[in-house]
N, CA, C and O atoms as CSV, one atom per row, in Angstrom:
chain,resi,resn,atom,element,x,y,z
A,1,UNK,N,N,-60.113,117.654,-123.849
A,1,UNK,CA,C,-61.425,117.430,-124.424
A,1,UNK,C,C,-62.230,116.529,-123.502
A,1,UNK,O,O,-61.703,115.559,-122.957
A,2,UNK,N,N,-63.479,116.843,-123.333
A,2,UNK,CA,C,-64.369,116.043,-122.495
A,2,UNK,C,C,-65.234,115.186,-123.394
A,2,UNK,O,O,-65.833,115.669,-124.355
A,3,UNK,N,N,-65.288,113.921,-123.069
A,3,UNK,CA,C,-66.132,113.009,-123.829
A,3,UNK,C,C,-67.225,112.489,-122.919
A,3,UNK,O,O,-66.985,112.176,-121.753
A,4,UNK,N,N,-68.398,112.402,-123.449
A,4,UNK,CA,C,-69.493,111.743,-122.760
A,4,UNK,C,C,-69.502,110.315,-123.287
A,4,UNK,O,O,-69.658,110.097,-124.488
A,5,UNK,N,N,-69.336,109.353,-122.406
A,5,UNK,CA,C,-69.290,107.955,-122.832
A,5,UNK,C,C,-70.671,107.485,-123.272
A,5,UNK,O,O,-71.691,107.912,-122.732
A,6,UNK,N,N,-70.682,106.613,-124.245
A,6,UNK,CA,C,-71.945,106.043,-124.709
A,6,UNK,C,C,-72.479,105.087,-123.658
A,6,UNK,O,O,-71.738,104.265,-123.118
A,7,UNK,N,N,-73.749,105.197,-123.375
A,7,UNK,CA,C,-74.387,104.364,-122.361
A,7,UNK,C,C,-75.470,103.543,-123.038
A,7,UNK,O,O,-76.340,104.087,-123.718
A,8,UNK,N,N,-75.415,102.232,-122.848
A,8,UNK,CA,C,-76.469,101.382,-123.428
A,8,UNK,C,C,-77.780,101.637,-122.704
A,8,UNK,O,O,-78.773,102.001,-123.333
A,9,UNK,N,N,-77.795,101.453,-121.404
A,9,UNK,CA,C,-78.991,101.739,-120.619
A,9,UNK,C,C,-78.588,101.891,-119.159
A,9,UNK,O,O,-78.098,100.948,-118.537
A,10,UNK,N,N,-78.793,103.046,-118.639
A,10,UNK,CA,C,-78.462,103.325,-117.251
A,10,UNK,C,C,-79.692,103.925,-116.603
A,10,UNK,O,O,-80.072,105.056,-116.905
A,11,UNK,N,N,-80.307,103.177,-115.722
A,11,UNK,CA,C,-81.498,103.668,-115.051
A,11,UNK,C,C,-81.181,103.863,-113.579
A,11,UNK,O,O,-81.241,102.922,-112.788
A,12,UNK,N,N,-80.845,105.085,-113.224
A,12,UNK,CA,C,-80.518,105.411,-111.843
A,12,UNK,C,C,-81.762,105.670,-111.005
A,12,UNK,O,O,-81.754,105.472,-109.790
A,13,UNK,N,N,-82.824,106.112,-111.656
A,13,UNK,CA,C,-84.012,106.554,-110.924
A,13,UNK,C,C,-84.757,105.370,-110.322
A,13,UNK,O,O,-85.043,104.378,-110.992
A,14,UNK,N,N,-85.058,105.508,-109.036
A,14,UNK,CA,C,-85.783,104.465,-108.337
A,14,UNK,C,C,-87.267,104.746,-108.263
A,14,UNK,O,O,-88.069,103.833,-108.068
A,15,UNK,N,N,-87.636,106.009,-108.417
A,15,UNK,CA,C,-89.029,106.423,-108.310
A,15,UNK,C,C,-89.131,107.863,-108.798
A,15,UNK,O,O,-88.145,108.601,-108.798
A,16,UNK,N,N,-90.322,108.250,-109.209
A,16,UNK,CA,C,-90.554,109.634,-109.615
A,16,UNK,C,C,-91.342,110.395,-108.553
A,16,UNK,O,O,-91.881,111.466,-108.830
A,17,UNK,N,N,-91.412,109.848,-107.339
A,17,UNK,CA,C,-92.195,110.443,-106.257
A,17,UNK,C,C,-91.609,111.754,-105.743
A,17,UNK,O,O,-92.335,112.577,-105.185
A,18,UNK,N,N,-90.311,111.955,-105.923
A,18,UNK,CA,C,-89.648,113.170,-105.439
A,18,UNK,C,C,-88.948,113.817,-106.629
A,18,UNK,O,O,-88.364,113.115,-107.455
A,19,UNK,N,N,-88.997,115.146,-106.727
A,19,UNK,CA,C,-88.423,115.800,-107.909
A,19,UNK,C,C,-86.906,115.620,-108.025
A,19,UNK,O,O,-86.184,115.581,-107.028
A,20,UNK,N,N,-86.456,115.515,-109.262
A,20,UNK,CA,C,-85.028,115.427,-109.571
A,20,UNK,C,C,-84.544,116.817,-109.942
A,20,UNK,O,O,-85.093,117.444,-110.847
A,21,UNK,N,N,-83.538,117.296,-109.263
A,21,UNK,CA,C,-82.908,118.579,-109.582
A,21,UNK,C,C,-81.482,118.289,-110.016
A,21,UNK,O,O,-80.788,117.486,-109.393
A,22,UNK,N,N,-81.050,118.938,-111.075
A,22,UNK,CA,C,-79.684,118.756,-111.560
A,22,UNK,C,C,-78.982,120.106,-111.631
A,22,UNK,O,O,-79.610,121.164,-111.612
A,23,UNK,N,N,-77.659,120.030,-111.713
A,23,UNK,CA,C,-76.853,121.237,-111.817
A,23,UNK,C,C,-75.571,120.886,-112.564
A,23,UNK,O,O,-75.008,119.810,-112.365
A,24,UNK,N,N,-75.109,121.794,-113.425
A,24,UNK,CA,C,-73.800,121.613,-114.046
A,24,UNK,C,C,-72.751,122.028,-113.033
A,24,UNK,O,O,-72.787,123.139,-112.504
A,25,UNK,N,N,-71.818,121.130,-112.768
A,25,UNK,CA,C,-70.792,121.370,-111.768
A,25,UNK,C,C,-69.413,121.102,-112.354
A,25,UNK,O,O,-69.264,120.286,-113.263
A,26,UNK,N,N,-68.412,121.789,-111.832
A,26,UNK,CA,C,-67.039,121.562,-112.247
A,26,UNK,C,C,-66.521,120.307,-111.542
A,26,UNK,O,O,-66.537,120.219,-110.314
A,27,UNK,N,N,-66.066,119.348,-112.334
A,27,UNK,CA,C,-65.624,118.049,-111.831
A,27,UNK,C,C,-64.147,117.871,-112.166
A,27,UNK,O,O,-63.695,118.227,-113.255
A,28,UNK,N,N,-63.402,117.312,-111.206
A,28,UNK,CA,C,-61.969,117.068,-111.423
A,28,UNK,C,C,-61.754,116.149,-112.616
A,28,UNK,O,O,-62.573,115.276,-112.903
A,29,UNK,N,N,-60.644,116.360,-113.303
A,29,UNK,CA,C,-60.316,115.522,-114.457
A,29,UNK,C,C,-60.284,114.055,-114.050
A,29,UNK,O,O,-59.972,113.716,-112.908
A,30,UNK,N,N,-60.612,113.195,-115.006
A,30,UNK,CA,C,-60.593,111.767,-114.736
A,30,UNK,C,C,-61.641,111.022,-115.534
A,30,UNK,O,O,-62.281,111.566,-116.434
A,31,UNK,N,N,-61.794,109.762,-115.175
A,31,UNK,CA,C,-62.777,108.891,-115.818
A,31,UNK,C,C,-63.862,108.589,-114.790
A,31,UNK,O,O,-63.582,108.121,-113.686
A,32,UNK,N,N,-65.104,108.864,-115.174
A,32,UNK,CA,C,-66.236,108.706,-114.272
A,32,UNK,C,C,-67.326,107.880,-114.937
A,32,UNK,O,O,-67.488,107.899,-116.157
A,33,UNK,N,N,-68.066,107.159,-114.112
A,33,UNK,CA,C,-69.234,106.410,-114.570
A,33,UNK,C,C,-70.492,107.084,-114.063
A,33,UNK,O,O,-70.503,107.658,-112.974
A,34,UNK,N,N,-71.554,107.014,-114.855
A,34,UNK,CA,C,-72.832,107.521,-114.388
A,34,UNK,C,C,-73.257,106.761,-113.142
A,34,UNK,O,O,-73.087,105.544,-113.066
A,35,UNK,N,N,-73.807,107.472,-112.167
A,35,UNK,CA,C,-74.250,106.847,-110.927
A,35,UNK,C,C,-73.218,106.911,-109.816
A,35,UNK,O,O,-73.481,106.458,-108.702
A,36,UNK,N,N,-72.040,107.471,-110.104
A,36,UNK,CA,C,-71.046,107.598,-109.037
A,36,UNK,C,C,-71.435,108.735,-108.113
A,36,UNK,O,O,-71.880,109.793,-108.559
A,37,UNK,N,N,-71.262,108.506,-106.825
A,37,UNK,CA,C,-71.538,109.545,-105.841
A,37,UNK,C,C,-70.296,110.422,-105.741
A,37,UNK,O,O,-69.173,109.930,-105.628
A,38,UNK,N,N,-70.524,111.730,-105.786
A,38,UNK,CA,C,-69.434,112.699,-105.766
A,38,UNK,C,C,-69.412,113.467,-104.460
A,38,UNK,O,O,-70.428,113.593,-103.777
A,39,UNK,N,N,-68.233,113.982,-104.121
A,39,UNK,CA,C,-68.067,114.836,-102.958
A,39,UNK,C,C,-67.334,116.101,-103.396
A,39,UNK,O,O,-66.725,116.136,-104.466
A,40,UNK,N,N,-67.397,117.146,-102.558
A,40,UNK,CA,C,-66.675,118.381,-102.853
A,40,UNK,C,C,-65.226,118.220,-102.437
A,40,UNK,O,O,-64.927,117.747,-101.341
A,41,UNK,N,N,-64.330,118.623,-103.333
A,41,UNK,CA,C,-62.901,118.628,-103.030
A,41,UNK,C,C,-62.561,119.942,-102.311
A,41,UNK,O,O,-63.381,120.859,-102.258
A,42,UNK,N,N,-61.372,120.020,-101.773
A,42,UNK,CA,C,-60.922,121.212,-101.054
A,42,UNK,C,C,-60.977,122.454,-101.950
A,42,UNK,O,O,-61.281,123.550,-101.478
A,43,UNK,N,N,-60.681,122.278,-103.245
A,43,UNK,CA,C,-60.668,123.421,-104.170
A,43,UNK,C,C,-62.058,123.790,-104.702
A,43,UNK,O,O,-62.185,124.704,-105.517
A,44,UNK,N,N,-63.102,123.083,-104.244
A,44,UNK,CA,C,-64.470,123.400,-104.643
A,44,UNK,C,C,-64.983,122.606,-105.828
A,44,UNK,O,O,-66.183,122.627,-106.105
A,45,UNK,N,N,-64.100,121.901,-106.542
A,45,UNK,CA,C,-64.553,121.033,-107.624
A,45,UNK,C,C,-65.158,119.776,-107.005
A,45,UNK,O,O,-65.057,119.559,-105.797
A,46,UNK,N,N,-65.780,118.958,-107.833
A,46,UNK,CA,C,-66.309,117.687,-107.350
A,46,UNK,C,C,-65.361,116.565,-107.752
A,46,UNK,O,O,-64.676,116.635,-108.772
A,47,UNK,N,N,-65.344,115.533,-106.923
A,47,UNK,CA,C,-64.501,114.365,-107.162
A,47,UNK,C,C,-65.237,113.135,-106.659
A,47,UNK,O,O,-66.288,113.251,-106.029
A,48,UNK,N,N,-64.689,111.958,-106.935
A,48,UNK,CA,C,-65.307,110.726,-106.450
A,48,UNK,C,C,-65.382,110.719,-104.932
A,48,UNK,O,O,-64.461,111.173,-104.252
A,49,UNK,N,N,-66.467,110.209,-104.413
A,49,UNK,CA,C,-66.624,110.041,-102.977
A,49,UNK,C,C,-65.581,109.054,-102.471
A,49,UNK,O,O,-65.378,107.995,-103.065
A,50,UNK,N,N,-64.925,109.404,-101.377
A,50,UNK,CA,C,-63.976,108.489,-100.740
A,50,UNK,C,C,-64.635,107.897,-99.502
A,50,UNK,O,O,-65.597,108.460,-98.980
A,51,UNK,N,N,-64.129,106.781,-99.036
A,51,UNK,CA,C,-64.686,106.123,-97.851
A,51,UNK,C,C,-64.773,107.127,-96.699
A,51,UNK,O,O,-63.791,107.785,-96.356
A,52,UNK,N,N,-65.954,107.229,-96.116
A,52,UNK,CA,C,-66.180,108.144,-95.003
A,52,UNK,C,C,-66.414,109.583,-95.414
A,52,UNK,O,O,-66.587,110.447,-94.555
A,53,UNK,N,N,-66.424,109.862,-96.722
A,53,UNK,CA,C,-66.613,111.226,-97.208
A,53,UNK,C,C,-68.053,111.696,-97.100
A,53,UNK,O,O,-68.943,110.949,-96.696
A,54,UNK,N,N,-68.260,112.950,-97.471
A,54,UNK,CA,C,-69.587,113.565,-97.427
A,54,UNK,C,C,-70.130,113.725,-98.842
A,54,UNK,O,O,-69.595,114.513,-99.622
A,55,UNK,N,N,-71.178,112.993,-99.183
A,55,UNK,CA,C,-71.746,113.075,-100.532
A,55,UNK,C,C,-72.233,114.482,-100.859
A,55,UNK,O,O,-72.711,115.212,-99.991
A,56,UNK,N,N,-72.098,114.844,-102.142
A,56,UNK,CA,C,-72.627,116.110,-102.648
A,56,UNK,C,C,-73.747,115.863,-103.651
A,56,UNK,O,O,-74.754,116.572,-103.652
A,57,UNK,N,N,-73.570,114.862,-104.499
A,57,UNK,CA,C,-74.562,114.567,-105.522
A,57,UNK,C,C,-74.188,113.309,-106.276
A,57,UNK,O,O,-73.217,112.629,-105.942
A,58,UNK,N,N,-74.976,113.009,-107.304
A,58,UNK,CA,C,-74.801,111.785,-108.087
A,58,UNK,C,C,-74.579,112.167,-109.544
A,58,UNK,O,O,-75.358,112.928,-110.119
A,59,UNK,N,N,-73.530,111.644,-110.131
A,59,UNK,CA,C,-73.192,111.970,-111.508
A,59,UNK,C,C,-74.237,111.402,-112.467
A,59,UNK,O,O,-74.596,110.227,-112.387
A,60,UNK,N,N,-74.717,112.247,-113.369
A,60,UNK,CA,C,-75.777,111.895,-114.306
A,60,UNK,C,C,-75.344,110.838,-115.317
A,60,UNK,O,O,-76.074,109.874,-115.549
A,61,UNK,N,N,-74.173,111.003,-115.920
A,61,UNK,CA,C,-73.715,110.060,-116.934
A,61,UNK,C,C,-72.201,109.971,-116.906
A,61,UNK,O,O,-71.531,110.756,-116.235
A,62,UNK,N,N,-71.676,109.014,-117.637
A,62,UNK,CA,C,-70.237,108.797,-117.679
A,62,UNK,C,C,-69.534,109.926,-118.433
A,62,UNK,O,O,-70.033,110.418,-119.445
A,63,UNK,N,N,-68.380,110.323,-117.930
A,63,UNK,CA,C,-67.547,111.339,-118.564
A,63,UNK,C,C,-66.098,110.912,-118.484
A,63,UNK,O,O,-65.697,110.153,-117.601
A,64,UNK,N,N,-65.327,111.415,-119.422
A,64,UNK,CA,C,-63.883,111.218,-119.383
A,64,UNK,C,C,-63.257,112.534,-119.772
A,64,UNK,O,O,-63.515,113.045,-120.861
A,65,UNK,N,N,-62.434,113.094,-118.896
A,65,UNK,CA,C,-61.833,114.386,-119.193
A,65,UNK,C,C,-60.368,114.437,-118.820
A,65,UNK,O,O,-59.965,113.967,-117.756
A,66,UNK,N,N,-59.571,115.018,-119.716
A,66,UNK,CA,C,-58.143,115.195,-119.445
A,66,UNK,C,C,-57.906,116.435,-118.592
A,66,UNK,O,O,-56.829,116.614,-118.024
A,67,UNK,N,N,-58.911,117.279,-118.511
A,67,UNK,CA,C,-58.872,118.476,-117.671
A,67,UNK,C,C,-60.155,118.499,-116.842
A,67,UNK,O,O,-61.075,117.724,-117.102
A,68,UNK,N,N,-60.218,119.383,-115.848
A,68,UNK,CA,C,-61.467,119.556,-115.114
A,68,UNK,C,C,-62.556,119.895,-116.133
A,68,UNK,O,O,-62.280,120.541,-117.144
A,69,UNK,N,N,-63.785,119.465,-115.871
A,69,UNK,CA,C,-64.859,119.649,-116.847
A,69,UNK,C,C,-66.180,119.879,-116.147
A,69,UNK,O,O,-66.331,119.572,-114.964
A,70,UNK,N,N,-67.138,120.423,-116.886
A,70,UNK,CA,C,-68.493,120.618,-116.381
A,70,UNK,C,C,-69.316,119.377,-116.680
A,70,UNK,O,O,-69.408,118.948,-117.830
A,71,UNK,N,N,-69.910,118.804,-115.650
A,71,UNK,CA,C,-70.759,117.637,-115.798
A,71,UNK,C,C,-72.070,117.843,-115.065
A,71,UNK,O,O,-72.151,118.650,-114.140
A,72,UNK,N,N,-73.084,117.123,-115.473
A,72,UNK,CA,C,-74.403,117.234,-114.855
A,72,UNK,C,C,-74.467,116.313,-113.641
A,72,UNK,O,O,-74.132,115.130,-113.713
A,73,UNK,N,N,-74.910,116.892,-112.522
A,73,UNK,CA,C,-74.978,116.168,-111.248
A,73,UNK,C,C,-76.403,116.276,-110.699
A,73,UNK,O,O,-76.988,117.358,-110.659
A,74,UNK,N,N,-76.944,115.134,-110.281
A,74,UNK,CA,C,-78.231,115.145,-109.573
A,74,UNK,C,C,-77.998,115.661,-108.159
A,74,UNK,O,O,-77.099,115.196,-107.457
A,75,UNK,N,N,-78.818,116.627,-107.749
A,75,UNK,CA,C,-78.749,117.159,-106.386
A,75,UNK,C,C,-79.873,116.627,-105.510
A,75,UNK,O,O,-79.753,116.611,-104.285
A,76,UNK,N,N,-80.961,116.192,-106.131
A,76,UNK,CA,C,-82.090,115.617,-105.393
A,76,UNK,C,C,-82.716,114.518,-106.238
A,76,UNK,O,O,-82.466,114.419,-107.439
A,77,UNK,N,N,-83.536,113.690,-105.588
A,77,UNK,CA,C,-84.275,112.660,-106.309
A,77,UNK,C,C,-84.291,111.348,-105.551
A,77,UNK,O,O,-83.700,111.224,-104.479
A,78,UNK,N,N,-84.977,110.372,-106.126
A,78,UNK,CA,C,-85.062,109.027,-105.561
A,78,UNK,C,C,-84.359,108.079,-106.515
A,78,UNK,O,O,-84.682,108.031,-107.702
A,79,UNK,N,N,-83.388,107.318,-105.994
A,79,UNK,CA,C,-82.506,106.512,-106.825
A,79,UNK,C,C,-82.520,105.047,-106.423
A,79,UNK,O,O,-82.748,104.700,-105.265
A,80,UNK,N,N,-82.271,104.199,-107.412
A,80,UNK,CA,C,-82.118,102.770,-107.183
A,80,UNK,C,C,-80.768,102.556,-106.499
A,80,UNK,O,O,-79.723,102.838,-107.085
A,81,UNK,N,N,-80.787,102.068,-105.286
A,81,UNK,CA,C,-79.552,101.911,-104.502
A,81,UNK,C,C,-78.548,100.986,-105.189
A,81,UNK,O,O,-77.339,101.138,-105.014
A,82,UNK,N,N,-79.048,100.031,-105.967
A,82,UNK,CA,C,-78.158,99.072,-106.644
A,82,UNK,C,C,-77.456,99.692,-107.853
A,82,UNK,O,O,-76.463,99.146,-108.334
A,83,UNK,N,N,-77.957,100.818,-108.347
A,83,UNK,CA,C,-77.370,101.462,-109.523
A,83,UNK,C,C,-76.284,102.475,-109.166
A,83,UNK,O,O,-75.542,102.927,-110.038
A,84,UNK,N,N,-76.194,102.831,-107.886
A,84,UNK,CA,C,-75.222,103.843,-107.479
A,84,UNK,C,C,-73.864,103.220,-107.214
A,84,UNK,O,O,-73.764,102.074,-106.776
A,85,UNK,N,N,-72.827,103.987,-107.484
A,85,UNK,CA,C,-71.457,103.501,-107.308
A,85,UNK,C,C,-70.845,104.219,-106.114
A,85,UNK,O,O,-70.792,105.448,-106.065
A,86,UNK,N,N,-70.387,103.430,-105.159
A,86,UNK,CA,C,-69.818,103.961,-103.916
A,86,UNK,C,C,-68.375,103.489,-103.787
A,86,UNK,O,O,-67.923,102.650,-104.567
A,87,UNK,N,N,-67.639,104.032,-102.792
A,87,UNK,CA,C,-66.253,103.588,-102.614
A,87,UNK,C,C,-66.166,102.080,-102.369
A,87,UNK,O,O,-67.053,101.472,-101.771
A,88,UNK,N,N,-65.074,101.507,-102.849
A,88,UNK,CA,C,-64.845,100.065,-102.711
A,88,UNK,C,C,-64.885,99.658,-101.236
A,88,UNK,O,O,-64.408,100.384,-100.363
A,89,UNK,N,N,-65.457,98.498,-100.980
A,89,UNK,CA,C,-65.586,97.913,-99.637
A,89,UNK,C,C,-66.521,98.696,-98.725
A,89,UNK,O,O,-66.497,98.501,-97.510
A,90,UNK,N,N,-67.336,99.568,-99.279
A,90,UNK,CA,C,-68.319,100.313,-98.503
A,90,UNK,C,C,-69.713,99.783,-98.841
A,90,UNK,O,O,-69.909,99.111,-99.853
A,91,UNK,N,N,-70.666,100.097,-97.980
A,91,UNK,CA,C,-72.068,99.737,-98.219
A,91,UNK,C,C,-72.871,101.019,-98.389
A,91,UNK,O,O,-72.614,102.018,-97.718
A,92,UNK,N,N,-73.840,100.981,-99.290
A,92,UNK,CA,C,-74.653,102.166,-99.552
A,92,UNK,C,C,-75.370,102.633,-98.288
A,92,UNK,O,O,-75.607,103.828,-98.112
A,93,UNK,N,N,-75.712,101.701,-97.420
A,93,UNK,CA,C,-76.410,102.059,-96.174
A,93,UNK,C,C,-75.580,103.017,-95.320
A,93,UNK,O,O,-76.133,103.803,-94.551
A,94,UNK,N,N,-74.267,102.952,-95.453
A,94,UNK,CA,C,-73.371,103.841,-94.706
A,94,UNK,C,C,-73.652,105.306,-95.042
A,94,UNK,O,O,-73.469,106.182,-94.196
A,95,UNK,N,N,-74.088,105.572,-96.255
A,95,UNK,CA,C,-74.289,106.942,-96.729
A,95,UNK,C,C,-75.751,107.368,-96.785
A,95,UNK,O,O,-76.053,108.501,-97.159
A,96,UNK,N,N,-76.654,106.472,-96.416
A,96,UNK,CA,C,-78.078,106.767,-96.577
A,96,UNK,C,C,-78.519,108.012,-95.814
A,96,UNK,O,O,-79.236,108.842,-96.373
A,97,UNK,N,N,-78.116,108.169,-94.564
A,97,UNK,CA,C,-78.520,109.349,-93.794
A,97,UNK,C,C,-77.948,110.637,-94.380
A,97,UNK,O,O,-78.635,111.656,-94.440
A,98,UNK,N,N,-76.693,110.588,-94.810
A,98,UNK,CA,C,-76.076,111.775,-95.420
A,98,UNK,C,C,-76.783,112.128,-96.720
A,98,UNK,O,O,-77.018,113.305,-96.994
A,99,UNK,N,N,-77.125,111.132,-97.520
A,99,UNK,CA,C,-77.840,111.376,-98.768
A,99,UNK,C,C,-79.242,111.917,-98.492
A,99,UNK,O,O,-79.706,112.830,-99.173
A,100,UNK,N,N,-79.901,111.355,-97.504
A,100,UNK,CA,C,-81.257,111.806,-97.173
A,100,UNK,C,C,-81.252,113.280,-96.775
A,100,UNK,O,O,-82.185,114.012,-97.102
A,101,UNK,N,N,-80.211,113.718,-96.075
A,101,UNK,CA,C,-80.137,115.129,-95.661
A,101,UNK,C,C,-79.989,116.059,-96.870
A,101,UNK,O,O,-80.240,117.259,-96.763
A,102,UNK,N,N,-79.584,115.511,-98.014
A,102,UNK,CA,C,-79.473,116.281,-99.260
A,102,UNK,C,C,-80.734,116.156,-100.128
A,102,UNK,O,O,-80.776,116.682,-101.240
A,103,UNK,N,N,-81.744,115.469,-99.626
A,103,UNK,CA,C,-82.968,115.140,-100.372
A,103,UNK,C,C,-82.687,114.186,-101.514
A,103,UNK,O,O,-83.306,114.256,-102.576
A,104,UNK,N,N,-81.732,113.286,-101.271
A,104,UNK,CA,C,-81.467,112.175,-102.166
A,104,UNK,C,C,-81.926,110.927,-101.426
A,104,UNK,O,O,-81.390,110.582,-100.373
A,105,UNK,N,N,-82.923,110.255,-101.989
A,105,UNK,CA,C,-83.535,109.105,-101.330
A,105,UNK,C,C,-83.206,107.830,-102.096
A,105,UNK,O,O,-83.018,107.850,-103.313
A,106,UNK,N,N,-83.140,106.722,-101.365
A,106,UNK,CA,C,-82.779,105.433,-101.956
A,106,UNK,C,C,-83.935,104.471,-101.922
A,106,UNK,O,O,-84.710,104.441,-100.966
A,107,UNK,N,N,-84.048,103.678,-102.978
A,107,UNK,CA,C,-85.016,102.591,-103.056
A,107,UNK,C,C,-84.202,101.308,-103.118
A,107,UNK,O,O,-83.251,101.204,-103.893
A,108,UNK,N,N,-84.583,100.326,-102.292
A,108,UNK,CA,C,-83.855,99.051,-102.245
A,108,UNK,C,C,-84.627,97.964,-102.956
A,108,UNK,O,O,-84.171,96.823,-103.018
């Protein structure tokens, strides 16, 4: 069963200057927080971005699934850099160029 976690207030959007596009994507089982940057796994599902990985999109909201599940992922837009979740010991600036190539822009 997939649960959408209750969110008090999560504001990922940094600006409305660029359109936000979303897509339902198959995500590997696990516990996720909204704002986590995802990457494509070898099997084509999405998973948490690992250090040095290639971003695919940004998870819309928190999910918890015992099996792979469909979740909403932002594919484009302008986001608050402080609201995004990246791999531990990494800096968001490390991924800025890769995100920009996907039409995902950051506001600092």
